[in-house]
N, C-alpha and C positions, 0 to 999 in steps of 0.2 A: 595501250595493258589496261583493265579497270583494277582486275586484281590478281594478285599472287596468293593462291593457298597452298600451304605447308604443311606437311602430316611429317610426324616423325614416327617412324616404325619399330618395333622390337618385337619380336613375338607375338604379333596380334594378325596374325595372315585373314584368320575368317572375319574380323572384326574391320580389317585396312579394308579388304573387299566390299564389306556393306557401304562401309563409309566413303570411299571412293565412289560406287552406283548412285548413292543419294548427292555428289556434290555435282558428279558431272548432270544429272538432273536439272541442278537448282542453276547451272550455268547459264540458259536459255537468253539471250538479249543482253548478254554480257560479254567482256573480251577479259576470259578468265585464261590464268596459265596454274597447274597444278604440279607441285612438287611433293615428291614422296624421299626423304632423306632417310635411308634403313642402318641402325645401328647395329649391324651385326646380326641380324636374326638369322635361327639358327631351324626354323620351322616353314622354310619354303617360301616367306613372304616376297623377297625378292624376284623370286621366278615367276611368281603370282602376280604382281604388279607389271613385270615385263610381257606376260605371255596373254594378260587378259586387259591391259590397258596402256598400249601402247603410246594414247596421245599424254602420256604422264612421263611427266623428267623424273626418272630415276637416278636416285643418288645413293652411292654407296661408300659409307663413311669406315667400312673396312674395321671398326672397332665399337663399343659401347663408349661413344663419346659423354653420355648425358644427355638429358633434355637441350639444356641451352647450346651446348656445343653442338648438338648433332641440328639442332634448328637453325642457328646461325648459318651452317654451310649451305642452305638453302636462301638463307633470307639475302646471302651476300649475290646470290644470282637473280633476286626478284628483281621485275621490271614492272610491275603496275604501279599504277597511282597508290592502292591502301595494299598491305598485306596481310594474311590473315592465318593465325596460328589454328591450328582443329587437329585435337586429336585422333587418334585410328578408330577410339572405339567410341564414336558418336555417328549416329544419325544426323543428316539436318532435313529441312523442310524445304521444297521446291522454290519458297519465297524467301528463304535466310539468306543467302548470298546477295538477290536483290533489295530487300529490307535495309539492309545494313551496308551497301555501297550509297542507296538513296537518302538513308539518314547521313552519312559524312560528308554526301555532297550539298546536302541540306543545312548542316552545321559547322560550318568553315573552322569554329573556333575548337572541333571535338578534335583532340588528338588519338582517342581511341575510343569504339564503342563495341559492347558484347551483348546477347541475348540473355534470353533467359534458358536454363538451363534445368533440365526436367530429369528423372531417374524414370527407370521402363515403365514403374508402375504409374507415371505421371506426378509425382511429387515434387515439389522444388528443391534444387541442391541449395544449398545457402550459400554456396562460395559463387553462385550466381552474380554477384556483389559484394564486396565488403569495405570495412574500412581499413586504414593502416594500424598496424599493432602500435598501440601505446600502452604506458605502464597502467593505466584504468581498463583499457578494453583488456588488455592481457590478463587482469587480475579476474574482472568479470568473466571472460570464459573459462578460466584455472577452477575456478571457484563455483561455477555454476549458477552465477548470479546473471548472468545474460538469459540463461535460459528461465528463472523466476519471472524475468522483468524484460519479455523481449520488444515491447513497445518503448521502452525507456530509451530516449536517444542518446544517453552518453553508455549505460550499462550494455546495451543492446545494438553497442557501435562496429564492433569486430564483425558481424554478420550482416549489420544495418537491417538486423529484422523489424524497427519500426519503421522503415517505409513501405509502402505498398507494393506488390510483387506484380501488379497488372499495371501500372504506371509507369512510362520513362522519367527517368531521375539520374541527376548527375550523380556521381559515387567517386570512391578513390581507387579501388582495386577490382577488376576482373580476373576472371578466371583463366589460365592459358590453356584450357581446354578448346574454348571458340574465342577468340579475341583479333578483330580487325585495329591495325593501326595504320595511320598515316602515312606512306612512305617519307615525306616530308621529315615528319616528326623522327622515326627510324633513324635519318640520316642527323639530324640535330644531336637527338641525345644517345644514340649509339645502339648497337643491338641488343643481344640478353647478355646479362653477366655470366660469363662461364664461369664463373667460383662456383654458382650452384651448380651441384651434378644435376638434382631432380628437385622438384619443388622449392618454393619461395621465388623463382626465378619471376613468375608473374608480378609478385608483389612488388620485388625491384623494379622493373620495368615501370610498372604503373607509376612508381614513387617516382623515379626519373621524368616522365613525362608530365607529371603533375607539376613537379618542382619548377620545370621549364616554364610552366604558363599555359600547358593545355589543359583543357576540361577531358574528363573522363563519362561514359553514358553508359547505364544501362537501359536496354531497348526490349521491352517485353513483347513488341507486338512480331515477333516471332520467335523461334523456339527450337533446340537440339534436345538429342535424346542421349546421355550420357552414360556409359555402363560404368564408368570409374575403377579405375586401378586396374585394368586388365593386365598391362605387362609385368607390375609387382606383385601379381596376385599370389605367388609360390613362394615369395621371399617378404612376408608381413613383418619380421622383425628389422629388417633391414631397411625396409621402407620408415619404419618407425624411428629410427637413427638418424636417418636422411631429412626428416621433417627435422628434426630437434638442429640438426645443425644447420639447416636453412636457415632456421629463425633466428640460430645465433649470429650467422653471417649477417644477416640482414640488420639485425643491433649494432653490432661493432661497425657496420657500415654507415649508417644513416640516423642511428637514434642516439648515437654518441653527439652529433651535434644539434640533434632536435631538441633534445632535454639535457643540458649541459650542469641541470642544478640537481639532476635525478643521479643516484648511482645506479651503473650501469651493470656494475657487478650482480647488482639484486637481479637485474633483468635475468642476466644469465644464468643466476641458480636458479631463479627460477622455471626457467625451460628447461635446464637438466633434471630438475625435481619432478616437473609435468611428465618430462619423457620416461623417467623412473617409473612415475606411477601409472604411464598409460602402458609401460611396458608388464608391470606387477600386475594389472586389472585383466590385459590380454592372457600372462600367465595363469591365473587365478580363475579364469575361464578356461582355459583348456584342462586346467588339473581339478577344478570343480567335481566332475561327473568320476574320475576316479577315483577321489577322495569320499563323495557318496557312499561309493560300490566298497571301496577297503573297509570303512567304516559299519557297512551294514553285512561285510565278507566275517569281519571278525565279530559280529553278534551272531553271526550264523555259527562259527566253529565253537563261540562260549554256547551257546544253546544246545548244541549238538553234546560239548562233553558233559553239561549238566543233566543233560536227559541220560547220556552212557553211565554216571555215576549216582544218579537219584536211587533213593533207599526203596521207593515203589517199585521199579523196575528190579532192582536186586529183588525183592519181594516175590515177584513175579518168576523171575529164574530160579529162585530158589525152590520154589513151589513145583515148577516144572522138572528140576532134578530129584524133588523126593518124588514126584509122580512115575518117573523115569527109573527110579531104585526098587518101586513096588511093582514094575511090573516087569522087574531081571532086567534090565537096560544096564544096569550100572554106571550111571553117570557119573562124572568126575566132580566133586563139589567146586568151584570156583568162587573166588574172591571178589565180587563187582561192586565194591563200595571203595576200595583201595587204588587210589590213579598210580601212575608210575612215580618211583622216588626220582623225579628231573629235577636240577637247578634252576633258579632262575633264568639262566642264558639257553636252557634246555628247552623249557616253557615258551621262552620268548619265538624261537624256532619253530615250534607245534604250531602258535598262531602268525607268523612272519612268513613263512615259506609256503604253506598252501595260498595265503592271499595274494602274496607276489605272482604264484603261476596261474591262478584266476585272473588277476589283471592283466597280464601279457595276455592271456586266450585273449579276455575282451577286446585288447587290443589290434589283436592280429583277426579278429574277425568283425574287425569294423563298428566295434560298440562305442567308439568315441569318436568316431564320424557318420558317415551317412545313415547309419543303425542305431545312433544312440539311444532312440527311443521304441525298439523292438523288443517285444516281451519273449518272441519265437526264438530269435537268434541267442538272445539273453540265456535262455533255457538251454539252447545247445551250447553255448560256451561256458555254462556250467557244469554239463555233463561231459565236456571234453576238459573241460579244467578239472573236474573231480577224477576223469581216469589218467591225468598227468601227474596227479596228486599221490592217486596208488601206486602207479606207476613207480614213482621217483622214492616212495617210501620202500618198496621192495628192494632196493639197492642199500637204505640205512636200514638195516633190522630194528636199531635201538630204539627208533620213531613209531615202528609197525605193531602198536599195543591194542590197537581196535579197528575192527572193520566196521562194529554198529556205531562209531562215531562217525568213521567217515560218512559212509553213509546218510546218517542223520545230516549232518553240515551239508551235503547235497541237497538233501530235502527242502530243510530252512532255507540255505542260497536263493535253492529254485523261487522260492515262495517270495524270499524278501526281493532279491534282483531285479526278477520279471515282475512281479506285482507293484514296484514305484514306478516302474517305466512305464508298464501299462495305465497306471493312473493318472503320471505325468502327462501321458501324451493325450487323454480325452478332456484333461484339464485345461490344456494348451489350445487344443481344437475347438474346445466350448468358449473360450476368450477371445482365438484368433476371430471366430465368426465367418466372414468372407472367404470360400477358398480360394488359395490362391490358381489360377487357373490360366493355361496356355491353352491358344485354339491353333488347330493344325489344318491350316487351309488356307487359300485365299481368292477364291472364287465366290461368286456371287451372295452363295449362303451365308458364307463367313462373316462377307460385309453386312450382310442384312441382319446378322444377329449381334455384331457391334452395336448397329445402330438401336436395334432393342434394348441392349444392356444399357445403352446411354439413356433411355428414354424413361428406364423404370427409374421411380423415387428412391427403391432402397435394392440397389443391385445385389444379388446374394455372389457374387463373383468377384474376385481382383484380379481382370483380366492383364496380366502382365505383359502379354505380345501374342504376335503370329507367329507360325512356323509356315517357311514357304516349301515347297516343293523342288524347286532346280535354282541354281546358284545364282540366277539372271533375277531373282525374287529377293534376294540378299538384301537388307537396306531399303526397300519399300516400304512406302506407307499404305495401308487400306484401310480407308474409313479414319483417316488420322492414327491409326495404331502402327508401328513400328512391326516389320518382319526381322524377328531376333533370332533367325535360325533356319537350318535346314531340319528336314525329316529324319534323315541319316546321324543329326545329330542329337536327337529326342532325350537320347538317354544322360547324356552332358546338361543337357539344358534344364529336364526335371530336378536334375542334381543341385544344378548352380543356381537355380532359383527355389529352391525349397517347393516343387509343384506339388497342389495337394488334388488336382483334376485335369485329364485332358479332354479337349473336346474337338472329335473329329468331324470333318464334312463327308458327305456321304464318296466322295472323288478322293478322299487321302486314308480313309481307313483301311483299305485293302493293301495302299504301302508301307502300313504301322504296323500290321497285326504281326509278322515276324519279329519285330521288336519288344512286341508286350508282353510275350509269355514270361511270368516270373514278375512281371513290374520291376525287375531290378532291384529287386528285394523291398521296397516301399510298399507297405500294407495299406497304408492309408492313402494310396494313389486311387482314384475314381476316374472310370474311363467312360466316356458317353460319345456317343453321334447326334449331329443333327440330321433330320431326316432330309431327303433328296427337295423335297416338296416347299421347302422352309423360304427358299430364294424366291417363292412368288407369293409369300405372303405381302398382303396390302398391309400399308399404314395404318390402315383404320383399323386393320385385325390384328395388329402388335399386342401380345398379351400384356395384359394390365398389371399382373405379379409377377413375383418369381417363379410361382409354385404353377403357374400356367405354361413355361418354358416347356417348349415339345421335347425334351430330351430322350432321348435311346439310351438306355444304360446296360452299357457291355460289360462292364465288371465293375461290382460297387464295391466300396470302400472295405476289406476285410476287418 
């Protein structure tokens, strides 16, 4: 047996299916056994593996054992000369397994090897190769010096950004999302350390391999695509805690002996501080939009009250009353300039209660999620928030002092809140430049279109990936681009990758029209189609510029 491939599955059914298909395609010419150790998934992952991949050895762990312990269950049964850890949210190329096995065969000093790891948009994931965390490396990363001086061997050591990503290099740490380890080495240093529940386990394993005298290599002659963090996407704060805890465990296990004259407690404090800082930044990002909206709502309320008690308005109303009296309507005089005799607490309620109601309405309407820059939904949210405020005031007569002020607040808040979102969306769109695009279809026209894009000097689109029609296409590559999902998953894919443009082939547009009605609330989603004749375009006739691409616009951006 050449290679034992081990997947750890946890609620990533669709990704697991794609990963398994690409691995099976890549086993040609090799003796390979494939394990899927499932950590008690509840999304049907085990049933899918058993039904569609009978050649795969499925292990049901019965509980969420964590990354290390879950993988170890399968590693104990591995019989290959090499074992390969592979995440379920990855897609491998047809040459990936062969390239890594051949490299390990040609380098008997290599204890482990990993390949280039790409994001779906083709950019490099920095943790493809890393250095061991040292006090200087940790300080450089936490302080941002590693970003300012990425080419400096010491300051850029943590992510080894000073290395050429296209050259084979000896490194210190590989990513656990794709790592090949010599079976002999695993037997010597032991399996993954089960003290790590998630994260840090790959650093620990590489440290023990390196300490045993083996070399670790980064091999960019092949690559995988990693969607990153799919199993933990629903629990971001827990993931942040686990990352900080993993680094603390690593420092206690290994740094205490390596840096005997450095106060390890200082590293622990730095890890805790960095974790709190990341938590604070994440919380600030979540609260930024509500804070901006809250401030503008208060301004809108202030403007409404200022208008309500403005002397010019008083003069205007007084003139209307006098005119009414002259024609015999006997209008009752009103004192428009005197606000209600509220206490400070009551005035606080006048501002705080409507603001809270509007913010809750915005949250329920998804304006802090997928619709965060929608001016239309903001206007609807302000209107329904206004209706809720008026309804609430009906039950609290002491605060029912002016319908005019409430109506003015509706007007000003619509203007302020919808206006800033409309401006922000246009500014962000102009800065982003290239549209984030999904190509729906895998036929000859789609393949030719990818080729055209790659030959353009300045492609107008950032092609995230392709969308297939049937489950057998999941995880395949078309013109070296991954099929990242299926047609019936379009809504999820559009939201997940913040897609701004869908391009259909003539073969797929009819399958998708029923899903496109309303564009799932995304007004900035442009929908186009490739003409059926595009597959027959000769290479010499390829468009020379983006403006010459023969796209048929089905629905322009609103």
